N, C-alpha and C positions, 0 to 999 in steps of 0.2 A: 624782778619777780614776776611770775605769771599771776594774773589776777585771780583766776579760779583755782586756788591751791590749798585752801584752808584745812581741809579735812584729811589730807593724805596720811600724815604720820600719826594722827590721833588714833587711827585704826591699824595702820601698818606696823607701828612699833609693838602694839599688843600682840599681833599675830606672830611677828618675828620673835618676840620673847618666848612665846609658847613653843615655837619651832626650835629655838636654841636650847630651851630647857629640856625638851624631850629627846632631841636627836643630836644636839651638839654640832660642831663644825666637822664636816667630813674631811678625812685626810685624802688629799689628792696628789697626784704627781704634778708638781708645779715648779717651774724654774723662774724665779722672779728676776727683774732687772737689777743690776747692781745698785746698791743704795747710793744716792747722790752724796757727793762730798760737800763739806762746808756746813755752815750753820750760823750761829750768832757772830762768829768771827768775820762774817761778810758785812755786818752792819756798818762799821765805821767807814768803809769804802763807799757804800751806798749813800750814807748821809753826806759824805764829802762832795758827792756829785750834785746833790740837790741844793742849788743856790738860788735864792729869790732874785728876780730881776731888779735892776736899778733904773731910776728915771731922772731925766734932767730936772733942774730946779726951776720949772716954769709952771705957772698955774693958769688954768682956763676955767673961769667961774661960770657956771651954767646960767646964773641970773643975768650975766652980761649978754647972753644969747637968747633971752626971752623967757626963761623959766621963772616960775613964781610958785612959792610954796604956800599956795592959798587953798589947796584941796580941790580946785575946779579948773584951773588952767591946764591944758594939755601940754606937758613939758617934753614930750617925746621929740618934737622937732628941735628944741633947744639942746637937748642932750646930744642928738646926732650932730648938730652944728659944732658944738664944743669939742666933741670927740674928733670930728674931722679936722678942725683947726689945730688941735693938739698933735694929731698924727702928722699933719702936713708940716708943722713946725719942727718935727724931729722928736716929739715926745714930751711928756711931763705929766702933770696932774690935771684931771678934770674934776673940779671941786663942786660938791653939792653942799651949799652952806646951810646952817641951821635955819629952821623956819618955824613959825607958830603953828602951821598946819602941815599937810603932807604935800609932796610933789606928785601930782597925778601923771602917770605915763601911759597914754593910750596907744601902746605899741611897744615893741621890743627895744632894748638897748643892745646895739651891736658894737662890741669893742674892736679897736684897731691896734696895730702894732705900736709899742712904746707908749701906751696910754694906761695911766693909773687912775681909775675912777675912785675918787675919795669922798666918803660921806662924813660930814661933820657930826659931832655928837648930837643926838636927838633928832637927826634927820630921818624921815620916813619917805621912801619912794614906793608908791602904791600903783600896781599895774591894773589897767582896765581889763574888762573881762569879755569884750566883744571879740569873737574869734577873727573877724575881718581885720582887726588891728594888727594881726600877726601874720599877714601875707605881705609879699609872696612867700611861698613855701621854701624852706631851706633844707639842706642835707643834715640829717640827724641819724642817730641810732635808736630805734625803738625796741626795747626788750631784746636786744642783741641782733637786730636786723636793720640794715641801712635802708633809708627811704627819705622821701621829701615830705615834710609836714609843716604845719604852722611853726613859726619860729619860737624857740625857747624864749622866755622872758628876757634873759641876758644870754647873749650868744656871741661867739667869735669863730671864724673858720680860717684856718691856715695862718693865724697871726703869731707874732713873736713878741715876747716881753709885754704881757698884759697883767693888770692887777686890779683888784677891788680891795680897798683898804678903808680904814676909819673906824667909826663906832656907831654908825647909823644902821637902818634896817630896810629891808626889802619885803614888801607884802604882796604875795601872789594871789590873794583873795580866792583861796581854793574852793570855798563853798559854792561859788558860781560855776564851777566846772564839774559838779557832781553828776549832772545829767549826762555829761560826756562819758564819765566812768561807767554809767549804767548801760550805755549804748555801744561801748567799744568792742565787744566780743566779735561782732561780725567783721569789723575792720581788721582786727588782729588775725582772725582766721584768713581773711583775704591776703594780708601781707605774707603770712606763712605760705599760702598757696602760690603766691607770686614767686617766692624763692624756689619752691618745688618745681614750678613750671619753667624755671630759668629766665624769668623776666629780669632784664638788666636794671641796675639801681636807678638809673636816670628815668626809668618808666614806672617806678614804684612811687606814684604821686598821690598824696593824700591832701588834707586841707579841706577846702569847701566841700560840703556834702559828706564828710567823714568825721570820725569822733575819737581820733587818737589825741590824747592830752599832751600838754606842754610841760617840759621840765622848767625849773626856775633858772638854773645856771648850767649851760652846756657849751664849754669850749670844745671845738672839734678840730683835731689835727693841729693843735697849737704847741708852741715851745715856750718854756719859761713863764709859768703861770703862778701868780701869788694871790691868795685871798686871805685877808688878815683883819681880825677885829670886828667884822660886821656881823649882823644878824639876818638870817633868812627865815621867813615865816610863811605859813599857809601856801606851800607850793601846790599847784594843781596836780603834779605828778612827782617823780623823783626830784630831789632838791638840788644836790650838787652832783653833776654827772659829766665829768671830763671824759672825752672819748679820743683815743688815738693821740694823746698828748704826752709830752716828755718834759721832765723837770717841773713838777707841780708841787706847790706848798699850800696847805690849808693850816693856818695857825690862829688859835684863839677865836675861832669862829663859833657862833651859836646857831643852832637850827631848832626852830619851834614847829609844832605839829601843823599838818594840813588836815585833810579829811580822810583820804584813803590812798594807798600806794605812794606814800610820802617819804620814801627812803631818804635817809639823811645824806650819806656820802657814798657814791657808787663809782669809783674809778673803773673805767671800762677800756680794756686794751691800752692801758697807759704804762709808761716806763718811768721809774724814779719818782715816786710819789711820797710825800711826807704829810701826815695828818697829826698835828701836834697841839695838845692843850685845848682841844675843841670840846664843846658840849652839845649833846644831841637829845632831843625829846621828840619822838615820832610815834605815829601809830604803826608804821611798818618798820622794816629793817633800819637799825641805826647805821650800820655799815653793810655794804654789799659789794664785793669785788666781782668783776665780770670780764668776760673775754669773748663776747659774741655767741650766737646760737647756730648750731647745726651747720649746714653746708655754706651758709652765708659768711661764716667765720673762717673757713678753711683758707689757709695761706695769708691770713691777716695777722696783725700784730698781737702778741700775747699781752697779758697784764702782768707786769713783773717789777720786782724790787719796790714793794709797797711797805712803808713803815707807818704804823699807827701807835702813838705813844702819848702818855699823860692825858688821855681823854676821859671824859665822863659821860655816861648816858643816863638820863633821868628815868626813862621807861621806854618800852616798846611793846606793842601788842603782837609783835612777831619776833624778830631776831635781834640779838645784840650785835654779834659779828657773824655775818654770813658770807660764804663764797659760792657763787652761782645764783640762780640755776643756769645762767648763761656762761658756760665754760667751753664753748665751741673751739676756741684756740687753746691757750694754756694760761692758767693762773699759776705763777711760780715766783718763789722768793718773797714770802709775806712774813713780816716781823711785827708782832704785837706785844707791847710791854707797858706795864705800869698804868693800866686802865681800870676804871671802876664802872661796872655795868649794873644799872638799876633793874627793877623787875621787868622780866621779859618772858616770852613763851619759850624760845630757844636761845640759849646763851651763845653757843658756838655751833654753827649749822653749815655744813658743807654739802652741796646738793647739785646733782645733775641727773641725766638720764641717757639711755642709749639712743634717744631721739635727738639729743644735743651733742653728745660726744665730748671730746677734748680731755683736759687733764687739770688736776690740782696737785701741785708738787711743791715740796720744801716749804712748809708752813711752820712757823715757830712762834709760840705763845708762852709768855712767862710773866710772873709777878702781877697777876690780875685778880680782881675780886668781883664776884657776882652776888648781888643781894639775894635774889631768889629767881627761880625759873620753873617752867614745866619740864623741859628737857635740857640737860646740861651740855652734852656733847653728842652731836649727831652727824653721821655721814650717810647720805642717802644716794644710792646709785640708780634708783628708779623713781626719782622725784615725780610726783603727780601721776605716778603709774604710767608714764609715757614710755613707749617701747619703740625701738628702732634697731639699726644695724651697727651703731657706733657706741659701744659701751665705754663710759668714761673711766679714766684712771685716777685714783687717789693714791698718792705715794709720798712717803716721808713727812708725816704729820706729827708734830711734837708739841705737847703741853707740859709745862713745868711750873710748879709753885703757883697753883691757882686754887682759890677757895670759893665755895658757893654755899649760901645759907640753906638752901633747899632746892631739890629738883623733884617736884611733886610727882611727875609722871614717870620719868625714866632718867637714870644717870648717864648711861652710855648706850647709844643705839648705833652700831657699826654695821651697816647693811651694804655689802658689796655686790657686784655683779659677777656671776660665776665665769663669765667670758673674760673678765678683766678685774680680778680681785683687788681689794685694797691691800697695799703692802707697806710695811714699815710704819707702824704707829707706835709712838713712845709716849707714855703717861707717867709722870713722876711728881711726887710731892703734891698731891691733889686731895683736898678735903671737901666733901660734899655732905650737906645735911640730909635729912630724911628724904627717901625716894621710894616710890611704889615698886619700880623695877630697877634692879641694879644694872643689868646688862642684857642687851639683845645683840647677838653677833651672828653674821652670815658672811661667808666668803671674804674673810680678812686673815692675812698671813703676816707672820713676823711682827706680832703685837707684843710689846713689853710694857710692864707696869711695875712701879716701885713706890712704896709709901703712899698708897691710895686708900682712902677711907670713904665709906658711904654710911651715913647715919651713925658715925662714930665707930664703925666696925671696919677692920682691915679687909680689903678685897683684892683679888688678883684678876686682872683683865687679860685674857689670853685669846689669841687666835689659833692658828695652826702653824706648825714648824718652828 
């Protein structure tokens, strides 16, 4: 998400609702692309490809390498030594045993191929908050743009068969990074200007003297990734952020709040991702699927074949399920089912702008419940009022059998770009409680609805054609 974004649709939806109510959608001569084939029938094949990695039955216990769960010993060197030994031996588990206190880690944990970092029950790994601990800078993706920055707290680059398992916790101590959040705007502007000026990735170097925050877990360009059973809390920035990864499983994971911009799970230009049975409690988006921003994403991998099922979100001060705003490549083939969403601002929120471009295609949501929200379903093609020459495409979006206790501000806000209208939106068997505005519609075509109620009254949501 972009940090300065909070007020956009609070005013934009109201204006669009007035426009839609007074003028309606104009009929235009428009030839849409063919509707993509497939749907839920693709799910079994996708799930069959997502297979967690397996590891040899060898254990490397971090206390054998100098770690101590006493809350004061820096265990970062011991973690690195145990991971290196496990990797050199051909793989296995790096075990963090239970301790009376926490394992202090004054620096990042860098995973290597064939290593399963396993936290025993009750284990807490707490990361130090001195930025110098997280140098040298490593390759990451920051809000959709590649650059070099302080290392994420847990990181891997180009590794195969990596895992974090067990029932312990990682604590990112987000409170200590709040001053970085307050000072980040100038660096974010600089990074965007670097892209506009054609500065190559290897020269986009941040870190000392800069204020771009760290994610908690960011595997970059990895294959066969498993995270199971553990808890992540107080991330300085986004919590789970796999980038350019293939075959990723998050199962029975818990995410607890940070301070701000603490997204729960943000698959970014990844292929074949399963998020199953997880619980999220965040101030920002619970889920946010991404595919890079603007010209830096052109020609890079899409985010595709993402399955989110059997998950529960406790609350979010922003979005339950969001896609974007980083859609510079393509987000395609998203399947969400049997999820429970707690109170949130936006329940389902798909967003981009003509400054970012890209596409969101073939999204399927079914059998979900939302306790309450401000806006139930929103597509925003001019997110944050950003303007450019690359209007995004939103195509083949499907919601079926979804209930929501209340959408206080707006039930449906479907706001397309006239240069690239929203096409093929299907809404079926949806029950929403009271809402101030039922529908705000602009530049949306081939919209169908059946058995949709708002405040107990049947409504028909229509676009054009």
